[in-house]
Legacy VTK file of the C-alpha trace (Angstrom):
# vtk DataFile Version 3.0
C-alpha trace
ASCII
DATASET POLYDATA
POINTS 229 float
-34.182 30.764 -13.932
-33.293 30.807 -10.246
-35.734 27.977 -9.651
-34.110 25.955 -12.449
-30.610 26.465 -11.020
-31.824 25.536 -7.558
-33.364 22.341 -8.876
-30.165 21.463 -10.742
-27.982 21.894 -7.623
-30.448 19.822 -5.621
-30.244 17.059 -8.220
-26.422 17.133 -8.181
-26.423 16.936 -4.371
-28.774 13.962 -4.374
-26.678 12.157 -7.004
-23.516 12.638 -4.961
-25.218 11.465 -1.788
-26.604 8.438 -3.584
-23.176 7.507 -4.921
-21.747 7.310 -1.421
-19.802 10.582 -1.516
-19.473 12.508 1.716
-18.118 16.059 1.428
-15.619 15.248 -1.300
-14.612 11.609 -0.887
-16.242 8.207 -0.797
-17.693 7.311 2.564
-16.211 3.811 2.423
-12.747 5.247 1.754
-13.078 7.782 4.574
-13.989 4.964 6.976
-11.078 2.851 5.705
-8.636 5.698 6.330
-9.930 6.151 9.873
-9.369 2.434 10.512
-5.835 2.762 9.118
-5.245 5.690 11.468
-6.483 3.614 14.421
-4.072 0.815 13.507
-1.105 3.185 13.382
-2.045 4.747 16.721
-2.731 1.550 18.674
-2.493 1.504 21.627
-2.041 5.180 22.510
-0.511 7.097 19.609
-1.543 10.461 18.233
-0.425 10.337 14.603
-2.423 11.711 11.662
-4.257 14.422 13.641
-5.867 15.905 10.520
-7.753 12.648 9.930
-10.875 13.512 11.903
-14.247 11.763 11.858
-15.955 15.144 11.883
-14.097 16.206 8.729
-15.700 14.073 6.021
-13.530 15.312 3.153
-10.667 12.833 3.376
-9.175 14.324 0.201
-8.193 17.345 2.289
-6.381 15.292 4.928
-2.592 15.472 5.125
-0.693 12.595 3.490
-3.753 11.773 1.329
-4.010 12.573 -2.381
-7.144 12.079 -4.480
-7.930 12.128 -8.165
-9.258 15.588 -9.067
-12.104 14.152 -11.136
-13.244 11.005 -9.343
-12.185 12.127 -5.845
-10.986 8.577 -5.196
-7.878 8.160 -3.019
-4.897 7.495 -5.301
-1.845 8.149 -3.083
-1.051 7.617 0.597
2.199 8.892 2.066
2.413 7.226 5.475
6.173 7.090 5.900
7.345 7.641 9.504
3.781 7.701 10.814
3.942 5.186 13.642
4.251 7.437 16.698
7.297 9.381 15.551
7.836 12.414 17.743
5.726 11.115 20.623
7.019 11.088 24.186
6.728 7.312 24.556
8.847 5.117 22.314
6.376 2.363 21.469
6.946 3.176 17.769
10.362 1.527 18.004
8.758 -1.857 18.705
7.992 -4.080 15.675
4.275 -4.493 14.985
1.952 -6.161 12.503
-0.601 -4.365 10.332
-3.635 -5.895 8.636
-3.187 -5.532 4.867
-6.951 -5.762 4.291
-7.363 -2.266 5.771
-6.161 -0.861 2.440
-8.445 -2.954 0.209
-11.354 -0.436 0.108
-8.921 2.021 -1.560
-9.346 0.346 -4.928
-7.859 3.224 -6.943
-4.707 3.490 -4.829
-1.605 3.876 -7.012
1.095 4.940 -4.546
1.499 3.581 -1.005
4.386 4.656 1.227
4.705 2.697 4.498
8.418 3.276 5.077
10.029 3.916 8.472
7.215 2.439 10.567
8.866 -0.558 12.328
6.507 -2.956 10.520
7.368 -6.599 11.070
4.611 -7.886 8.776
1.590 -6.961 6.681
-0.858 -9.688 7.604
-3.095 -10.893 4.777
-3.110 -9.936 1.101
-2.405 -6.460 -0.236
-4.248 -7.018 -3.503
-4.585 -3.572 -5.086
-4.864 -3.843 -8.859
-4.061 -0.163 -9.507
-1.022 -0.016 -7.216
2.105 1.087 -9.095
4.522 2.077 -6.317
4.950 0.406 -2.922
7.543 1.646 -0.422
8.215 -0.681 2.520
11.787 0.400 3.181
13.322 0.803 6.638
10.953 -1.562 8.417
11.488 -4.924 10.138
10.002 -7.183 7.465
11.264 -10.748 7.127
9.061 -11.526 4.136
7.413 -9.658 1.286
3.677 -9.132 1.878
1.460 -11.115 -0.464
0.293 -9.049 -3.429
-1.780 -11.765 -5.061
-5.357 -12.811 -4.545
-5.738 -16.531 -5.008
-8.902 -17.886 -6.587
-9.666 -21.563 -6.629
-10.025 -22.828 -10.196
-11.161 -26.342 -9.410
-13.039 -26.916 -6.183
-11.908 -30.541 -6.169
-8.228 -29.721 -6.600
-6.778 -27.607 -3.805
-3.457 -27.347 -5.609
-5.010 -25.579 -8.591
-5.067 -21.831 -8.069
-5.257 -18.851 -10.350
-3.076 -15.879 -9.458
-4.619 -12.546 -10.349
-1.960 -10.171 -11.602
-0.891 -6.843 -10.134
0.409 -3.761 -11.949
3.203 -2.838 -9.566
6.049 -0.955 -11.256
8.252 0.100 -8.302
8.903 -1.866 -5.115
11.113 -0.455 -2.347
12.219 -3.006 0.258
15.579 -1.608 1.345
16.769 -1.913 4.949
14.580 -4.826 6.028
15.441 -8.292 7.364
14.427 -10.235 4.256
15.615 -13.688 3.263
15.815 -15.040 -0.288
12.921 -17.447 0.128
10.622 -14.546 0.973
10.988 -13.035 -2.503
9.501 -15.856 -4.586
6.342 -13.963 -5.552
8.284 -10.952 -6.842
9.371 -12.908 -9.938
5.705 -13.193 -10.922
5.266 -9.434 -11.194
5.886 -8.933 -14.910
5.045 -5.210 -14.683
7.881 -4.501 -12.215
10.426 -1.974 -13.482
12.323 -0.954 -10.333
13.241 -3.069 -7.317
15.238 -1.774 -4.355
16.767 -4.394 -2.050
19.825 -2.681 -0.621
20.832 -3.453 2.984
18.625 -6.550 3.169
21.439 -9.104 3.633
20.378 -11.069 0.559
22.353 -13.412 -1.657
21.654 -11.446 -4.829
23.241 -13.975 -7.204
20.993 -16.740 -5.954
17.959 -14.473 -6.092
18.447 -13.584 -9.761
19.094 -17.153 -10.836
16.253 -18.525 -12.935
13.908 -15.582 -12.419
12.492 -12.800 -14.574
14.126 -10.194 -12.352
16.960 -9.856 -14.853
14.500 -8.004 -17.080
14.192 -5.119 -14.634
15.423 -1.786 -15.885
16.616 -0.830 -12.412
17.573 -2.873 -9.384
19.671 -2.212 -6.300
21.353 -4.677 -3.955
24.090 -4.479 -1.414
27.121 -2.904 -3.036
29.366 -5.750 -1.974
27.357 -8.184 -4.112
28.590 -6.441 -7.287
25.695 -7.729 -9.372
25.583 -7.101 -13.119
22.323 -7.344 -15.039
23.865 -7.655 -18.499
LINES 1 230
229 0 1 2 3 4 5 6 7 8 9 10 11 12 13 14 15 16 17 18 19 20 21 22 23 24 25 26 27 28 29 30 31 32 33 34 35 36 37 38 39 40 41 42 43 44 45 46 47 48 49 50 51 52 53 54 55 56 57 58 59 60 61 62 63 64 65 66 67 68 69 70 71 72 73 74 75 76 77 78 79 80 81 82 83 84 85 86 87 88 89 90 91 92 93 94 95 96 97 98 99 100 101 102 103 104 105 106 107 108 109 110 111 112 113 114 115 116 117 118 119 120 121 122 123 124 125 126 127 128 129 130 131 132 133 134 135 136 137 138 139 140 141 142 143 144 145 146 147 148 149 150 151 152 153 154 155 156 157 158 159 160 161 162 163 164 165 166 167 168 169 170 171 172 173 174 175 176 177 178 179 180 181 182 183 184 185 186 187 188 189 190 191 192 193 194 195 196 197 198 199 200 201 202 203 204 205 206 207 208 209 210 211 212 213 214 215 216 217 218 219 220 221 222 223 224 225 226 227 228
């Protein structure tokens, strides 16, 4: 009996190793998180101290939540991560982050990047499972691209297919957005809540001719006095 149990545990261990799991989370996701940490700490920050290369179980790291069954990363709470509390004040300077750093986290559903002085997310943040994205209190002038474009006809560069996203809540309050930067938002048919307060937008113009009127909840500057009925 003991021999049988030993063999079973050995088999389970080998299956987990073969699937890419490393002490509780996928190796590719652990590496992606370490690259995200490096981006937040460039050039000399010390944020996210619990994210250590020697600690392979990224599901146990602070600000990271995983699915209890699959152990895939599903939520990242990175609000106020960029050097807050450090002696130097480099965190106050606007900076650009590479959106592709998050792409290995394919099961990510919640991403909070608020209060980080972000001026841009370079590239495409195409996460099909993402439901909530918080980019409030940054320095963004445009909304990061959420769509992956695939060429339909190789001979026709103007023909592109936009793969959908499942985003339900988008928080963009307290940024430096302009109306033209919000064109792609109207394509997100799954969107239920949109927060745009303190963005200096012309809300009337934004709503005109778009599907945003179908949102169940939307916030703008109070002085715009927008009605959705």
